[in-house]
C-alpha positions in Angstrom: 176.6 113.7 -62.6 174.0 116.2 -63.3 175.3 116.7 -66.9 174.9 112.8 -67.4 171.1 113.4 -67.6 170.5 117.0 -68.2 172.6 117.6 -71.3 171.2 114.4 -73.1 168.2 116.3 -74.7 168.7 119.9 -75.4 166.5 120.3 -78.9 162.6 120.3 -78.6 160.8 119.7 -81.7 157.3 120.9 -81.8 156.1 118.5 -84.6 158.1 115.5 -82.9 156.1 112.5 -83.3 157.3 110.4 -80.4 159.4 107.4 -80.1 160.4 104.1 -78.0 161.5 103.9 -74.4 163.7 100.6 -73.8 164.6 98.9 -70.8 168.3 98.0 -70.1 167.8 94.5 -70.9 170.1 93.3 -73.7 167.7 90.4 -74.8 163.9 90.7 -75.1 163.9 94.3 -73.6 160.5 96.0 -72.8 159.8 98.3 -75.4 157.1 101.4 -74.7 155.8 103.4 -77.7 155.2 106.9 -77.2 153.0 108.9 -79.5 153.6 112.6 -79.8 155.8 115.3 -77.8 156.2 115.0 -74.0 155.5 117.9 -71.6 156.7 119.3 -68.3 160.2 117.5 -68.6 162.3 118.0 -65.7 165.2 116.6 -63.6 163.7 114.7 -60.6 165.5 114.0 -57.5 162.8 112.3 -55.6 163.9 109.0 -54.0 161.1 107.2 -55.8 162.3 107.8 -59.3 164.4 105.4 -61.2 167.8 106.9 -62.0 170.6 105.7 -64.3 173.6 104.5 -62.7 175.7 107.2 -61.2 173.0 110.0 -61.7 171.6 112.2 -59.0 168.6 113.1 -61.0 166.3 111.2 -63.6 164.5 112.9 -66.3 160.8 112.7 -66.2 158.0 114.0 -68.5 154.4 113.4 -69.0 152.3 112.4 -71.7 148.7 111.5 -72.2 148.2 107.8 -71.0 146.2 107.4 -74.5 149.7 108.1 -76.3 151.5 105.3 -74.4 151.4 101.6 -75.4 153.7 98.6 -74.3 154.6 97.0 -77.6 157.1 94.3 -76.4 157.6 91.9 -73.2 154.9 93.5 -71.2 154.9 90.5 -69.1 158.3 91.6 -67.8 156.6 94.6 -66.1 155.6 94.8 -62.4 154.3 97.7 -60.1 157.0 98.6 -57.8 154.6 99.8 -54.9 151.0 99.2 -55.3 150.1 101.8 -52.5 151.9 104.7 -54.1 149.9 107.4 -55.8 152.2 107.0 -58.9 152.1 103.3 -59.8 155.7 102.8 -61.4 155.8 99.9 -63.8 159.4 98.6 -63.9 161.2 95.5 -65.6 161.3 92.7 -63.3 164.9 91.8 -64.9 166.7 95.0 -65.1 164.6 97.2 -62.6 164.2 100.1 -65.0 161.0 102.1 -64.6 159.3 102.2 -67.9 156.4 104.5 -66.9 154.3 105.7 -63.9 150.6 105.9 -63.9 148.1 107.4 -61.3 144.8 105.4 -61.3 143.0 107.7 -58.8 140.3 109.5 -61.1 140.4 112.3 -58.6 143.9 113.0 -58.8 144.6 116.3 -60.8 147.4 114.4 -63.1 144.8 111.3 -63.7 145.2 110.5 -67.4 148.8 111.5 -67.5 151.9 108.9 -67.7 155.1 109.9 -66.3 158.0 108.8 -68.7 161.9 108.5 -68.6 162.7 110.3 -71.7 166.3 109.3 -71.1 165.5 105.6 -72.0 164.8 106.8 -75.7 167.4 107.1 -78.6 165.2 109.8 -80.2 166.7 113.2 -79.2 164.0 115.5 -79.8 161.6 115.0 -76.7 160.6 118.3 -74.8 163.8 119.5 -72.9 163.7 119.8 -69.1 162.8 123.1 -68.1 163.0 122.8 -64.2 164.2 120.4 -61.4 161.9 118.8 -58.9 162.4 117.5 -55.3 166.1 118.5 -55.4 166.4 118.0 -51.5 165.4 114.5 -51.9 168.9 113.5 -53.2 170.1 113.9 -49.7 167.8 110.9 -48.8 169.7 108.8 -51.2 173.1 109.9 -50.0 174.0 113.2 -51.3 175.9 115.3 -48.6 173.7 118.4 -47.4 176.9 120.7 -47.8 177.0 119.6 -51.5 173.3 121.0 -52.3 174.4 124.8 -52.9 176.8 123.9 -55.5 174.1 121.4 -57.1 171.6 123.9 -57.0 174.1 126.3 -58.7 174.8 123.8 -61.5 171.1 123.3 -62.1 170.5 127.0 -62.2 173.4 127.5 -64.7 171.7 124.8 -67.0 168.5 126.8 -67.1 166.6 124.5 -64.5 165.2 126.3 -61.7 165.6 124.1 -58.7 162.4 123.5 -56.7 161.8 121.2 -53.6 158.3 120.3 -55.2 157.1 120.6 -58.7 157.2 123.8 -60.9 154.9 126.6 -59.9 152.9 125.9 -63.2 152.3 122.4 -61.9 151.6 123.3 -58.3 149.1 125.7 -59.7 147.4 122.9 -61.7 147.0 120.9 -58.5 145.9 123.8 -56.3 143.1 124.6 -59.1 142.0 121.0 -59.1 141.7 120.9 -55.3 139.9 124.2 -55.5 137.2 123.0 -57.9 136.4 119.9 -55.9 
């Protein structure tokens, strides 16, 4: 199940111009245009993230919110949980999360949108470099006794497993908090 998500995007092109993300609706899909390359791509096990059918992890990256534009069927989007830090915009019909946005200007990740690059047919997005919130897959039904094997598989694919964000992103959060 991990391979279903992680292996999809191996190559990263520095000069990648971006692409489109599409929901799973067969007619009138929501289409989101992304300009430029994504960053901090990772496998995410959190229980809030949308995941493809049968997958333990989603693939999540960030881009500047200025580089995201909904180009088709924006009226089909709804925010899943208005009280969440990350407002996840999902298609009302198929349920796919198209992007997440933080509207709190004091948050260290304000200005970034979270995207699921596995919703794109383009193959040159930034490659995943770590796995976040790995233990959270227990909340969605994974047996605790399977976790060692899952962490070993993630590690064998070059994805350091964390139960938070990567050290670089945790440093960004701590630096932001220290400066305010």
